[in-house]
C-alpha positions as CSV (number, residue, x, y, z in Angstrom):
1,M,3.3,39.6,63.6
2,S,2.8,38.4,60.9
3,L,-0.1,36.9,59.3
4,I,-0.9,33.0,59.0
5,F,-3.0,32.2,55.7
6,N,-4.2,28.7,56.8
7,C,-6.4,26.9,53.4
8,R,-9.9,26.5,54.1
9,G,-10.0,23.3,52.6
10,P,-12.5,22.0,49.5
11,V,-16.1,22.9,49.4
12,V,-18.5,19.8,50.2
13,G,-21.5,21.6,50.5
14,V,-23.4,24.2,51.2
15,Y,-24.7,24.9,54.8
16,S,-28.3,23.8,55.2
17,Q,-30.3,25.4,58.1
18,E,-29.5,22.5,60.1
19,L,-26.2,22.9,59.5
20,A,-25.1,26.8,59.2
21,P,-23.5,28.0,62.6
22,K,-25.0,31.6,62.2
23,P,-28.2,32.3,59.6
24,E,-26.7,34.1,57.0
25,L,-24.4,31.4,55.8
26,I,-27.7,29.5,54.8
27,G,-27.0,28.5,51.2
28,K,-23.1,29.5,51.0
29,P,-20.4,26.9,50.7
30,R,-19.6,24.6,53.2
31,R,-16.1,23.7,53.5
32,A,-14.1,20.7,54.8
33,G,-11.6,22.7,56.8
34,C,-8.2,21.3,55.8
35,G,-5.9,24.1,57.8
36,A,-2.8,23.9,55.7
37,V,-0.4,27.4,55.9
38,L,-0.3,28.4,53.0
39,N,2.3,31.1,53.4
40,K,5.5,29.8,51.6
41,L,3.1,30.2,48.4
42,I,1.4,33.4,48.7
43,D,5.0,34.8,49.4
44,L,5.7,33.3,45.6
45,V,2.8,34.9,44.4
46,P,4.3,38.3,42.1
47,A,2.6,42.3,43.8
48,D,1.1,42.6,40.2
49,G,-2.5,43.4,41.1
50,K,-3.7,40.7,38.7
51,D,-4.9,37.0,40.3
52,H,-3.0,34.1,41.1
53,E,-4.0,31.0,41.7
54,V,-2.6,29.1,44.7
55,K,-2.9,24.9,45.6
56,C,-2.7,23.3,49.0
57,P,0.1,20.6,48.9
58,V,-2.8,19.1,50.8
59,C,-5.8,19.1,49.7
60,K,-5.6,20.3,47.0
61,A,-8.2,22.8,46.6
62,V,-6.8,26.0,44.8
63,S,-6.8,29.2,45.9
64,R,-7.8,33.0,44.3
65,I,-4.7,35.6,45.6
66,K,-4.3,39.0,44.4
67,K,-1.4,41.1,45.9
68,T,-1.3,44.6,44.4
69,P,2.3,46.3,44.6
70,E,3.5,48.4,48.0
71,D,3.3,52.2,46.6
72,K,6.8,53.4,47.1
73,E,7.8,56.5,48.9
74,P,9.0,59.3,47.5
75,A,12.8,59.9,48.3
């Protein structure tokens, strides 16, 4: 089973006390919820331990991705 990475969408404001589904979200960024699947774009990011940006083809929101190199087993 592989994971599916969905775009969270652009930031459209912050959670108010009335809109927050959980109290700990009050004051945190609220997103529009695009939902586009980003797996193919994330697969293109090199596993070099550096930050990379991936732009959603649907809503143009930018996500930061960091993939670390996989440890190789000794032969």
